[in-house]
C-alpha positions as CSV (number, residue, x, y, z in Angstrom):
1,M,-0.1,0.1,0.1
2,N,1.2,3.5,-0.9
3,N,1.2,4.7,2.9
4,K,2.4,8.1,2.1
5,F,-0.4,8.6,-0.3
6,L,-3.1,7.3,2.1
7,I,-1.9,9.3,5.1
8,T,-1.5,12.6,3.1
9,T,-5.0,12.3,1.6
10,I,-6.8,11.6,4.7
11,A,-4.9,14.2,6.6
12,A,-5.7,16.9,4.0
13,V,-9.3,16.1,4.1
14,F,-9.6,16.4,7.9
15,M,-7.7,19.5,7.8
16,V,-10.3,21.0,5.4
17,S,-13.2,19.6,7.3
18,G,-12.2,21.5,10.2
19,C,-12.2,24.9,8.5
20,A,-14.3,27.5,10.3
21,S,-15.7,28.9,7.2
22,M,-17.3,25.7,5.9
23,T,-20.9,24.9,6.4
24,E,-21.9,21.9,8.3
25,T,-22.8,20.3,5.0
26,Q,-19.3,20.8,3.7
27,K,-17.8,19.5,7.0
28,G,-20.0,16.5,6.6
29,T,-18.7,15.8,3.1
30,A,-15.1,16.3,3.9
31,K,-15.2,13.9,6.8
32,G,-17.3,11.3,5.0
33,A,-14.7,11.7,2.0
34,A,-11.7,11.0,4.6
35,I,-13.4,7.9,6.2
36,G,-14.4,6.6,2.6
37,G,-10.9,7.4,1.3
38,G,-9.3,5.1,4.1
39,A,-11.6,2.3,3.6
40,G,-11.3,2.5,0.0
41,A,-7.4,2.5,0.2
42,V,-7.4,-0.6,2.2
43,V,-9.7,-2.5,-0.1
44,G,-7.9,-1.3,-3.0
45,A,-4.5,-2.4,-1.6
46,V,-5.7,-5.9,-1.1
47,A,-7.0,-5.9,-4.4
48,G,-4.2,-4.2,-6.3
49,G,-1.2,-3.2,-4.3
50,G,-0.1,0.5,-4.3
51,K,-2.0,1.5,-7.4
52,G,-5.1,-0.3,-6.1
53,A,-4.9,1.7,-2.9
54,A,-4.9,5.0,-4.9
55,I,-7.6,4.1,-6.9
56,G,-9.6,2.7,-4.2
57,A,-9.0,5.8,-2.0
58,A,-10.4,8.0,-4.9
59,I,-13.6,6.0,-5.2
60,G,-14.0,5.7,-1.4
61,A,-13.6,9.4,-1.0
62,A,-16.3,10.1,-3.6
63,A,-18.8,7.6,-2.1
64,G,-17.9,8.9,1.8
65,G,-18.4,12.5,0.6
66,I,-21.8,11.7,-0.7
67,A,-22.8,9.9,2.2
68,G,-21.7,12.7,4.5
69,N,-23.2,15.4,2.6
70,V,-26.7,13.6,2.7
71,W,-26.4,13.1,6.4
72,S,-25.2,16.7,7.3
73,K,-27.6,18.3,5.0
74,R,-30.7,16.9,6.5
75,M,-29.6,17.6,10.0
76,Q,-28.6,21.2,8.9
77,E,-32.0,21.9,7.5
78,Q,-33.9,20.7,10.6
79,K,-31.5,22.9,12.7
80,A,-32.4,25.8,10.7
81,Q,-36.1,25.0,11.2
82,M,-35.6,25.0,14.8
83,E,-33.4,28.2,14.9
84,Q,-36.2,30.1,13.0
85,A,-38.9,28.6,15.3
86,T,-37.1,29.3,18.5
87,A,-35.6,32.8,17.8
88,G,-35.9,35.1,20.6
89,T,-37.0,32.4,23.1
90,G,-33.7,31.6,24.8
91,V,-33.6,28.1,23.5
92,G,-30.1,27.2,22.1
93,V,-29.9,25.0,19.0
94,T,-26.7,23.6,18.2
95,Q,-25.0,20.8,16.3
96,T,-23.0,18.3,18.3
97,A,-19.6,17.0,17.8
98,D,-21.3,13.7,16.8
99,N,-23.6,15.2,14.4
100,R,-26.7,15.3,16.6
101,L,-29.0,18.4,16.8
102,K,-29.3,19.8,20.3
103,L,-31.8,21.9,22.0
104,D,-31.1,23.6,25.4
105,I,-34.4,24.5,27.0
106,P,-33.8,26.9,29.9
107,S,-36.0,26.8,33.0
108,D,-37.4,30.2,32.8
109,I,-39.5,29.1,29.8
110,S,-39.9,25.2,30.3
111,F,-41.0,24.3,34.0
112,D,-41.7,26.2,37.1
113,T,-39.5,25.3,40.3
114,G,-40.4,21.9,41.6
115,R,-43.0,21.2,38.8
116,A,-43.0,18.9,35.7
117,D,-45.9,20.3,33.9
118,V,-44.9,22.1,30.8
119,K,-45.3,25.9,30.9
120,S,-47.5,27.8,28.6
121,N,-44.6,29.6,26.9
122,F,-42.7,26.4,26.3
123,R,-45.6,25.0,24.4
124,P,-45.0,27.1,21.0
125,V,-41.5,25.7,21.1
126,L,-42.6,22.1,21.4
127,D,-45.2,22.8,18.7
128,A,-42.8,23.6,16.3
129,F,-40.4,20.8,17.3
130,A,-43.0,18.2,16.9
131,Q,-43.8,19.6,13.5
132,S,-40.1,19.4,12.4
133,L,-40.1,15.6,13.8
134,V,-43.2,14.7,11.8
135,S,-41.4,16.2,8.6
136,N,-38.2,14.1,9.4
137,P,-39.7,10.8,10.3
138,A,-36.2,8.9,10.2
139,T,-34.9,10.9,13.2
140,T,-35.1,9.7,16.9
141,V,-35.2,11.9,19.9
142,T,-33.4,11.8,23.4
143,I,-34.8,14.1,26.0
144,I,-33.0,14.5,29.2
145,G,-34.2,16.4,32.3
146,H,-31.9,18.3,34.9
147,T,-32.3,19.8,38.2
148,D,-30.2,22.1,40.4
149,S,-28.6,21.0,43.4
150,S,-31.6,22.1,45.8
151,G,-33.2,19.3,47.6
152,S,-32.2,15.7,47.9
153,D,-31.7,13.1,45.0
154,A,-35.0,11.5,46.2
155,V,-36.8,14.7,44.9
156,N,-34.5,15.8,42.1
157,N,-34.1,12.2,40.3
158,P,-37.8,11.9,39.8
159,L,-38.5,15.4,39.1
160,S,-35.9,15.6,36.2
161,L,-37.3,12.3,34.8
162,N,-40.9,13.5,35.0
163,R,-39.9,16.6,33.2
164,A,-38.5,14.6,30.3
165,A,-41.6,12.5,30.3
166,S,-43.9,15.8,30.1
167,T,-41.9,17.0,27.3
168,R,-42.4,13.4,25.4
169,D,-45.9,13.3,26.1
170,Y,-46.7,16.7,24.8
171,I,-44.9,16.1,21.5
172,T,-46.4,12.4,21.2
173,A,-49.8,14.2,21.5
174,R,-48.9,16.3,18.4
175,G,-48.1,13.2,16.1
176,V,-44.8,12.0,16.9
177,A,-44.5,8.2,17.4
178,S,-43.6,7.4,21.2
179,N,-41.1,4.7,19.9
180,R,-38.9,7.3,18.5
181,I,-38.2,9.0,21.9
182,M,-36.2,7.9,24.7
183,I,-36.2,9.8,28.0
184,D,-33.8,10.1,31.0
185,G,-33.6,12.1,34.2
186,R,-30.1,13.0,35.6
187,G,-31.2,14.8,38.8
188,S,-28.5,17.3,39.8
189,R,-25.5,15.1,38.6
190,E,-24.6,17.0,35.3
191,P,-24.6,20.9,36.2
192,L,-23.5,23.3,33.5
193,V,-22.2,25.6,36.2
194,S,-21.6,25.8,39.8
195,N,-24.7,25.9,41.9
196,D,-23.5,28.7,44.2
197,T,-25.9,31.4,43.0
198,A,-29.6,31.6,42.1
199,A,-28.6,32.6,38.5
200,N,-26.4,29.4,38.1
201,R,-29.1,27.0,39.8
202,A,-31.5,28.6,37.1
203,K,-29.1,27.5,34.3
204,N,-28.7,24.0,35.7
205,R,-32.6,23.5,35.8
206,R,-33.1,22.6,32.1
207,V,-34.3,20.1,29.5
208,E,-31.7,18.9,26.8
209,I,-33.3,17.5,23.7
210,F,-31.2,15.6,21.1
211,V,-32.1,14.5,17.7
212,A,-30.2,12.0,15.7
213,E,-30.7,10.5,12.1
214,P,-29.3,6.9,11.4
215,A,-26.3,7.0,9.1
216,P,-27.0,5.6,5.7
217,A,-26.8,1.9,5.5
218,A,-23.6,0.4,3.9
219,N,-24.3,-1.3,0.6
């Protein structure tokens, strides 16, 4: 195998995929090309030595680039939908390192202190979110509830889970299949910041929603 060719190709693709000016779709394409290129080079080397590695890397990079583009493009479109729907609400919409869509729901719009019922000003956000999920039926959802450190685990653990369950129940009532959704409650175990002030405790009382789409199946 032409190891120098393979290493140079993959390294170059990963350097490009990290450029800050690239869109998420372009990054996904570059990363897919790197992975596909590496796999193609291995297969090509087995089949035809150094020359086969070069040809395999090129073919694998092209195929991987297409797969990465499809994955990231879909997630980027849903991210844009949610950014528009949550503009001005305080909800954070981000793309995670593992290519999931993440919604950070602050406590001041989601749940009252010590309660698990969905507040009225949280409902429009969930309405838009449910609509985006109905439009993207392949996606799966994980909802995680968190509390601050006030109170005991005996109170916080079920409260965080109940908040996640309330969020799930709200969106399933709007047409999202329940088997697409997993919930979890983390209590106060995963604070964003120290619980030393009222403002910080409010940041830690939150719901996080993750949306993922299965990677394209290998042929």
